[in-house]
Structure formats: C-alpha cells, structure tokens
N, C-alpha and C positions, 0 to 999 in steps of 0.2 A: 687172402690165404684161406683155403677150405676149412682148416681145423678151427677157425674162429667160430664158425656157426655151430660147431659141435659142443662148445663149452658154454655157450650162452643159453641159460634156461629160458623157457618160454615166458613171454611177457603177456600176462592175461588181462591186465587192466585196459579198458578202452582208452583211446587217445583221440584228441582233436587236433586237426591241422592248424598251424599258425601261419598267417600270410603277412608278408612284409617284415619290417624291422630287421632285415638281414637274417631271417630265420633259416635260409638255405646256405649251404657251403658255396664258396666261390669257385669258378672253373679254374683248372690248373693244367699245366702241360708237362708231360713226361720228358720233353726234349732237354730239360735242364740236366737231369741225371744221365742222359744219353751222350751229351757232348763231353769229349775226353778231358778238356781242361776243367770244366765244371765238376765232372766226376772225381777228378784228382783232388780238387779243393774240398768237395763234400766228404770224400773218404778221409782226408787229413783231419778235418774238423770232427768227424764222427769218431775217429781213432783217439784223438785227444780227449774228447768228451767222455768216451767210454773208460778212460783211466780214472775218472772220479769215483770215490768211495762213498756209497750211500749208507747213512747211519741214522738210527733212531736215537734222538737225544731228548733230554728234559731240561727246560730252562728254568731259572729262578725268577724271582719277582723283578730283577733288573735285566732280564733277557740275556743273562749269561748262562752258558752251559753248566748245569749242575751235575748232570749224569749222562754218561754215554752208554746206551744199552746195546752192546755189541752182540748179545745173544738173544735179543728180543725177536718176536715173530716178524716184526717190520724190517729189521736189519737183515735177517735171514731171507726174507722175501726177495730182496734185491740181489742176493747172491745166486738165487735160483728162482727167477720170476715165474717160470712155468716149465712143464716137462720138456719143452723143446728148445729152451734158451738158457744160456748162462747170463749172469749179470752184465757181462761185457756186451754180449749180443743184444740185449735189451736196450742198453744205453746207446749203442751204435745205431740200432734201427730207429730209435726215436729221433736221434740227431739227423740222420739221413733224411727221414721223412719231413722233418721240420724245414730243412733246406730245400727239398724238392717241391713241397706243397705249401710251405709256410704255415701249416697247421698239422701238428702231430697228435695222434689220438692213441690212448691205451685204455683198456677196459679192466676193471678190478673185479675178479671173481671171488665173492665172499663165501661160496659154498653154502653150508648149512649153519655156520657158526658166526661169531662176532669178529673173528680175525680173518684177514685176507688170505685166501687160498692160493691165488695166482694173479698175475698181471699179464695181459696179452696186448701187444701192439695191434692196432686196428689198421688193416690195409684196405682202405676205402676208395671208392670212386666218387661218392658224394654222400652228404648227410644233411639232415634238417631237424629242427626242433619241433616237438609236438607237446601239447598240453595233456597231462594225465587227467582224465575225467574223474571228478570226485575227490581230487587231491590237490593240495597246493604244491605241486611238484611238476617237473618236466621230464620228458623222455627224449632220447635222440634216436632217430631212425637212420640207420647206417645202411648204405648199399655197398656191400663188400665186393671184392674183385670177382667173386663167383656170380655176381649179378643179383643176388638175393637180398631183399631188405630185412634188416634185423632191428629190433627195438630193445634198447637198454635204458636204464635210468640215468639221467644226466649226472646225478650225484656220484655215480660209479664210473664216470669217464674222466680220465686225466687228459687235459687239453693244454697243449703248448702252442703258442702263436709267435710269429715274428712279422715285422713290417705291419704291425697291427695299429690301426688308427682309431680303434674304439668303435668301429661301425660293424654291427652284426656279430656273428659268432666265429668268423674265419679270420685268419691272418691275411696279409696282402697277397700280391702276386709277384711274379718275377718278370713282369713286362719290361722293366728298365734294361734288362740284358738280352731281350729277345733278338734285337738287331745284331748285337755282338755274337750271339750264338749262331745266327743265320750266316753271318760273314765268315765265321770260323769253319762252319760246315761246308759252305760254298767253296772256300779255298781248298779244303781237304778233298772235296769231291772233284774239283777241277784238276787237281794234281793227279788223282787216281784215274780220271777219265783220260788224261793226257798220256799217262804211263801205259794204260791199257791200249790206247790208240797206237802208241809207238810200237807196241808188241804185235799189233795186228797189221799195220801198214808199213811195208819195207820200202816200197818204191813203185815205179811204173816202167813198163817195157814198151819201147817203140819198135814196131815191126817194119822192116824195110821192104817187105813184099806186099802184094795186094791185101786189102783188109779181108780177114777170114770171115766165114759165115759165123753167126752167133754161137752155134754149138761148138764149132771148131775153136773159136776164141775162148769159150769156157773151158774146153779141154786143155788148151794151151796154157791158160792161167793155172789150172790145177797142176799141170806138169811142172810149171815154173815154181809154184809154191812148194811142191815136193822136193824140187832140187835145192831150194833155199833152206828148207828144213833139214835136208840131209847134209848140206854144207855146214849148217850151224852145229850139227852133231859131230862133224868130222873135219874140223880145222877152220871152218868159216869161209872157204873159197868155193865158188861155183863158176862154171864156164858158160859162156854164151856162144851161140853160133853166129855166122856172118849175117843172118837175117834179123838179129835181135840187138836192141840198144837199150840197156838198163840204166835208169836214173834213180838213185836213192832219194827218198823223201825225208827231210829233216823235220821232225815234229817238235815244235816249240811248246813246252809245257807252260801252262799259266797257273800261277798261284800268287797269293798276296805276297808282297815283299817281306823281308825279315822285319823291317821297321813297322810295316802295317800290321803284321801278325803280333808283334810285340805290343803294339798299341791296343789291339783287340783283346789280347790276353790280359793286358793290364787292366782293362775295364772289368773283366771278370774277377780278377784278384781283388780289385778295389771294392767291387760290389759285395763280395763275400767277406771283406775285411780280413783277408788272409794273404800275407806276403808270399811271393813265389818262393823265397828262401825257406819258409816254413814248410811248404809243400815238398820241396826237393831235399829237405834235410840239411841245408847249409846255413841256417839262420844262426846268428850269434846270440849270446845270452840276453842282451837288451831287447833284441827283436822278439825273442821267444817270450820274455816277460811281458812286453807290450801286447803280444798276441793273446796270451793267457788272460791278461787283465781286460782287454777289449773284446775278446771273442768267446773264450771258453768259460771264464768265471761268471759272466752274466747268464750264460746258458745253464750253468749249474744252479745259479740262484733261481732262475725261472722253473727249473725242474723241481728243486726242493720245495718251492711254494706250491706248485701244482700237486706234487706227491702228498704234501701235508694236507692240502684242502680235500683231497679225495679219500685219504685213509683215516682221518681222525674226525670224531664228532666235535661239535662245538664245546661240549663239556671237556673232552680230552684235550682240546686245543687250549682251553682256559687253564688247564692243569699244567701247561708248559710243554706238552708233547709236540715235537717237531721232527721232520725229516730234513736232514742236511746232506749236501754233497760236498765232500771235502777232497782236497788235492793230496796225492801222495807227496811225501816230503820233498820240498824244493824241486818240484817237477821241472821248472824251466831254468834252474840254476846250473851253472857250469861246475866242473869238478873243483876248480879253484875256490869258488864261492862256498861250495859244500865243505871243503876243508877249513875255510875260515870260520864257518858256523860251528864246526866241531871243536876248533881250537878255542873260540870265544866262550863256548858253553861247557868246556871240559870240567870246570870245578864249580859251576853255579847250580847244577841240578835242574836246569831248565829242560833238559832232554833225558829220557830214560835210555838205558843201554840199547833197547830194541829200536827206539827212535833214531839213535845214532847209527845203528847198523842199517836201518832203512835208508838213511842218507847215502850210505856207501853201496847200496844195492844188495846187502846181505840179508839172509832170512833171520827171523827172530829166534831167540834162544829162551829156554825155560828160565824163569826168574828174571827176565830182562826188562820187565815193566816197572820195576821199582826205581824210584829216583834216589840217586846218591849225590850227596853234597860234600864238598871238601871242607875239612875243619882247619885249613891252613890260615884262615882269617878270623880274627877276634877283634873286639872293641879295643880301642887304644887305651881305655881306662883299665882294662883287665890284662894287658899284654904281659905285665910283670908276673902274673900267675902261671904263665906258660914258658917263661924263660929262666935260665939259671945264671 
C-alpha cells in the first residue's frame, strides 16, 4: 500500500546483509485468498478475530490483572490505529494476512515521542533481516507492494506467524492445500467453459445440395446464426428450408461431482480449522465455542504477546504492563446460556449492570459500572438479628 512508505521515517544507519539462517521471507502465493472457499473461511476468521477488544492492563506479582487502563494511549491506539483504519479494520487486516501469507507484519510509528503514534499493517512482497552496523540491533528490509525497499527497526515491527516450525523468520506456507485449491478452481473453470461453450454452439446444419464455396458457406452460417438469434428473441422457433437439415448439439458440462467437491471443500475447512457451519452461520453453540477455543482465542493470545513485545520496554514489561485481547461478553453463547448467566449472577455482584446489559446486546448506561450485591443472604449465626 503506497501510504506505508509515506509514514516511515528515513533509516540513516548503515546495515549489513545477513546470509542464511532463514534471514529471508519464504515465498507465498496469493491464490489462497483468491479461491472462493478459502476467501470465505478467511473472511469468517478475520471477522471473528476483529471482534476482540484490545486493552492495556497492569498485572500484579501473581500475574493477575490489577488495573485495566481503558483510557491509556495504548488502549486508544487500537481503537484508531492510524488515520486510515478503525480498530476493527486493523485486526481484520492482520488476521487476513496471517492466513494468506502465514506471516503478518505491522509497523509501530513512534513519532517524536515515547508513546506510539500509529500502527500500520505492512503489505509486503518480501522481507529480510539485516544487521545494523555499530549497534547490537537488527533492521528489517521490507519490499512493499509498490516495489520499493524500506528499512525499519526490527523492534518496531509486530510479527505474527502460523505454521511456524521455529526455522527462520517466517511462518510456514500453505502448500498442503495447493492441490485442493487447484482442483476447486479446475472444477469451477470447467463448468464455466462448458456453459460458455453451450451458449456458443447450438448445433450443425447438413445441406442437401452440393457443397458451397467457402465464402458462400461462411455467409450461409452467418445467416443461420442470425436466424437462431432472432428466434431466441421472438419465441424460440426458426424455420429451415428444404435444403437444410439442423441437428442440435447437446453439450455435456463437466465438473466435479457433489461428493468430490464436498471432499475438496472439506479439506479446506479442516486445514483452516473452521467448520462449514461457522462460515455459513448455522453453527450451534457447542460448535461455536469449540471454534473460538481452537481458532480465535489462540490468535488473540498470539496478537496480545506480539503487541506487548513491540510496545513496551523491558522495564515497562517488568512493571506488569501488558496488552491483552479480550472477547466481548459470551461471544459464542446462545441466548439461553446468556439468560442462565444473568440469572445465576443476579444477586452475587459478579457482573456490573453494564456487563449484564452487554450480554443482552444493549449499550452501557451512566453509573452502570458499579457492582451491586444482594443483602438477602447473611451468616446463619446472625440470622436472628434480621428476623422478627
């Protein structure tokens, strides 16, 4: 994306190339995102991933959340990561790129201060690591989609990987599904070619008189085609004279059978660990919970750790600063489960008024963040004090 180069300040320190040790990005193919089933799966995953709420928190010595900084610069950063994106757009873009290339990159723009100014997803063709001369630090040379190389400090790059075997700086590749994608595309292409062929070839005409000269045959074909076209627009019947004998051609379309296509698509759903029912919106509660636990929550965890590593210094990290990605209330739960949660917590104070409203899909209200506890329960030793 062209705007990326605009916001990266010039990198003036000399760098030295690094050879070997997986210092170059792995090749990738754009065919994954172009295939319709893969695109539907990737869109589904990116949509659910983008529902996550990114928050700045502070942990105590037991790694429990001591403070949620909802108004800190870091929390607000993910509400509006850059001038061209919302927080939803950013999370969606990172998830899509992760599935398409198995390595998603974003660059943190610190501006002139100590707080992050913006975060930009990096739309790259390739990248490589280079050593910064005179420093114990690394740079990443990115070739963006405009074909220009850009240098940024590695510490300012957020890196997400999947299918990662610990070799080099890139995630794996999508080679295991290349055959399935090729088969799906071939079936679609075969069906389209057959349909187009059927629209082009209607039949053949046997002439009962002597064979005409080539030019006369060509003129005769044109006349017949015009008659067929006119007939198609006016009732579908055309006439032949006594010297013509028309035979319609039946075009048999080829495409993979329903069972074959189901098997091919099943391979794609399995590879992305996304049930078809989740993609088409018919999944039951248990399927959705399994999907979130196996697919979305690990992605949120990876994002949280990558965001934390890029945004906080070692000292800030030791002070308990973290970035977390949390789920909206009971995201995968059915209405019945949500009502059960509301009933069970009605008098315990476990949920605030606004948290209860969130479960029902209602907006928060002023003063709704206070916890209210029922006083209907007392110790059995003191019950006489509350009874007459």
